[in-house]
Steps between C-alpha positions, in 0.01 A plus 500: 500500500503136600752425226736777616477379858582145392802625305628685805451193718690282255786749475519515878502119521771480236705758686470304825599174330810663350595639842463155654714351223774753567478435874522125440810550284674702768381258770636200308838669461512594869408147611758353264771731634399430861508125430852528359616699805339248734674207331831683507461586871399145595814357344344264247458735209480299184746571225246422233364793302139579599234484235432845362173658602270567209487869442157662486449744218500855624189693398538771243250726675433681708854647515483626859443145620820371338702791627392434860612137495839467682722237342699288743874554498735207549705541816841369581563206731316559829793366698732781394637729766322805367165324490550360851580843640212666320234242579594358840745723681312817417180334623666410829633856532153633426353285777767615742451868418125470533551331839708795613249748359211332680689490827598867465146599413364299791736675740374839379129428545533259793437760775167600346323167447402204716668162485198334342499758222871454448458124461206540262689756290801272476299206377279709269802663334689171472207301365406781260853508365502121467164483321590788268833341412335161445227637268741710295756220485229260390414724207861567405712217642813616316501837670761471777375815673163341571675185623712713735186680620338163578812380682520823696137466604546144622808606696298782659234247603772295668632809676150591615451157660833518682454859619148420625646237731843636590421871535131518583457161665151480352521131410646193668812323369289209378277732295807678363657177377168380355480823302865468398435144385207623294718777358769243413234294319396802294861576412545136407204510262609829347853372457389179331252684280768734368811290556670824601821542697356811661235308693753229582726761662220684682343180627828374643583838653168486681574143607840594641365808679220295656759263646681800649178618667492168682741643756363585844206264472299567818389142562646154460173384341571721196831329413359190332229691303767737377718204400206348313443832322863522389506136399176518298603818320844352428345183359249698293767726352730206435228310313387810310847579369616142455498497118749785471845372600640834609197604703481156655859529615458853635182396678683228693746760628217737599318218680813403691572865589145554629511191719845597626385852595199357681708238682759754620229738625307224679814369671574851622152553646373155597804278542455163665132456416362198316362720223843657454663158472243405235587814303870415523439142386284606205746772395804273514316221320373718215837668446683167519269344242555794265876472558497131408278552194721767346820326610411193295303682228798499262476122475177547303580820315811711547438868567751740647248654740430171679820516702441866590148428625621196695772714659248768601277236658802356680579846637139545615506158666820581689359836616178336617685216672761723666228741621315215664820343631625818667163561665452145627856380574497215250775247575823521303453143376169593331668798333792287383277226359279758327797665330640164397161398361471817290853454373437131426197590288709744299777241471254237374362742242852577385582130465187431294561803279857398424404137443241623251773699326396851597854618573492875529610776730205437729657171607796686648269755665289217642813338639607826663155551658477147637860516622415820687208328674722203589777725632261694723351175629848364573599816685188489720554132570867546587441800725229312690720186527235276351564127473448498123797735470730382779472141377575603141158389371426831332844510339456146365168602344662796328782275378240296310449803272867485403482124453206545266697762308796263465282213380312718252818690405316821577731777614214708643400241760858391567618854568189581704528186713869532581465872572229432759698208651815710535294777660359250750851373578634847568191592701519181704865561590433864591212417738672183631231250401683211663712197418223309321458787258876514447525130416201516263661799328830312466315202352325726248833663409666160440204374297487818296869481419480133404198563278645803325855365463446134413133406450370775269827682426342745257586841638844645578357783710289273720793258542713783630228640724414161649870434561550832675192428711644162597831658604318756712321223690825308549640811666179532698543143623854576609378808684229300678754235599730765643221677688340187645804293590596464863861427405631855514859395420393338175302785345786591269513141380131518410568811299786327317263211432249734331773649280629152421152384391459799271847443356433131437159565341641768272798285403277199435284698260807565289537127441134404449451723195285754681584746226309297238146629440264374229795325336699823485857439608717740696246765582713800591255640755496173696880474485527857622257429786701200620826694473364800691371277780835320509681833536255606772568179699875555459459854632307357797780254571760776491291714735456218750873422488571846641219488759536155651746434779481122463809376315333187366211698352743744345678210330165356385400831348834529322472148356144565384614828348772327297262226385242753385770692315592182312147448366546744213854394420573583135549168324408389152267734318471717812870595476449850360713808557232660721448188712877456540550849637187461719642176645836663568340792680272268697776273631730796560236668720432174687870444566564855615186509720573161659855598588372829645231329710760269654714805590790393279795743502505742212824379348370141497184621325714674239707187435187286466340746260814515286504119493135506391593751228772264374243220473273731299786584264588132450135414424487798265793365301362146513168606343624772273185543295252543785705608801695800383294723728583275795873525421481878491303496825776294663767740380308805632438321830873429535591863445241615758626274775867564421426870547314408822807306612730793449273778624288342775648173618867603527643575845846505658461228755706179456216248480619186327149425378471838337838458334396163366178656371690763308728233362205287392336797333819580314531141383143506377564816303810338347280204415249724323784661303635157408157383384456800272854458358440130440180547301638800313800299379270225380281755322198390696430829670151599399578864538 
């Protein structure tokens, strides 16, 4: 009997050892898989192949034991969308639905039980769910249902704490936040133990909700303890999730959002108190530090999310600052300097990034963001007539951005700087910032044109834009001279002076090789710009000739008009068919308009135009190869004014002058006929 008993004991021992071996095999595989997932989630997963785990020989008997062993199945990447929805989102939904179920159930039984019983039931149910989920999840950590049950239980504990204070009023705010801090610590430990996104999400949801419950604090003495609670939890969460880059980044946003919510609520309820000002200072400081860290983070390691997180922190900072500013009437100068400081930080980061060679789309976005901050600051400064704007100081500072862009040959900074400067110029004129501002703007315009046209001379577009800006300020100077002069009778002379300056500057540029850029001769766009401005000045002269009643000024305008028309005279290689016909039309219009302005009789105008047509025909025969179009133009012009003579100008009075005009016109027509016959006989008619 003793031998049989010993055999049974040995068989039982052997059976237990085989079970333990199987459990160890499964445990080793689970730990190995969990280690791989942890490395992958933490971002430093090694590419080396892990050493294979030595397989333990499966026992041959008993058969039921082997059949009950569940072999682990390799899963797909845990970061896939399907896995994320199944493990995390469904767990969050489960927590939410259980919350709703508990609240609904509590509403049904609430009339029949006392408040103390309600509180006890809430905590008992929540803690029971938490403990059950923890025990089951501990046994089977890969089972996502048990993890969701644990998360749901912890969320119910959080809800029980909040409801006990908010609804029942059974505990003081200090006790509530002590319990919430303890709850946050538990969540922190659970999250680190499992490295699970589910606990990360639930913990931060509880953190955000707790900051929302900070509204309507009954006493000022609770403000600082609440701030300490938020700050400690934020620091704990930030440290706990520091190793994971994504969670670390998200945590900074959650921390900033929680502080912002608390600051806004405290300002609304306890504005003007010392504790409130401390909350504002801490909130702005923390958010600003996070903004700076992520703004310059790309200098160490470029990641696309850095700029997004920095932008979110910037938005939070502006909301916090504006909320405080509107409630406490912060001076406009403080607001302006704050906006300029934020923009300057972004500008500095952009400069360092581009110097380092990180030239990507974010540089342009950075420039747009900082330009927006600068523009808003300039608008506030201009509207409030601050000295830094009215004296042009702010505009000079913005011009330095363009100067840096020109020196570095960086189009981003050059375009950004000049865009802001032009905006400031227009804004300053519209709000009438004063003469000092006007003279500073003119100086900047002259310097910009000189730099773009002659010093750097590397961009056709910026040469044209700086030139147009200079012309606009020359006209602005003329306007100021007209408006401020006490010599009323000489205002028209000042206007002529402004047109004369523009005409001289434009004509001078034609002779100083303004159209040469980066060694490229005869840039068509620059030539076209100078020609268009020349035509515009000529049109201005013609307009003023008809408006002015001063004979001397009318003569001055006519002389300037003729001189400007001669600038593009077709000589040498410029003597093309198109330029010849353009010159003929131009001088024909000038002659006809000048005679009309001086109220010349119609028949005299006709004779003069026919004489001009004869000159065109003679030049057309003289330069047969390039001026055929001019010759035809002269012939057509003669026919038109002969018809005008016969149809319009003829009358039956006996004016000797009119008779002589008809005679002169007839002689000119005979002359044209003789010219054509002469060249036809010599075979020199070009057709």
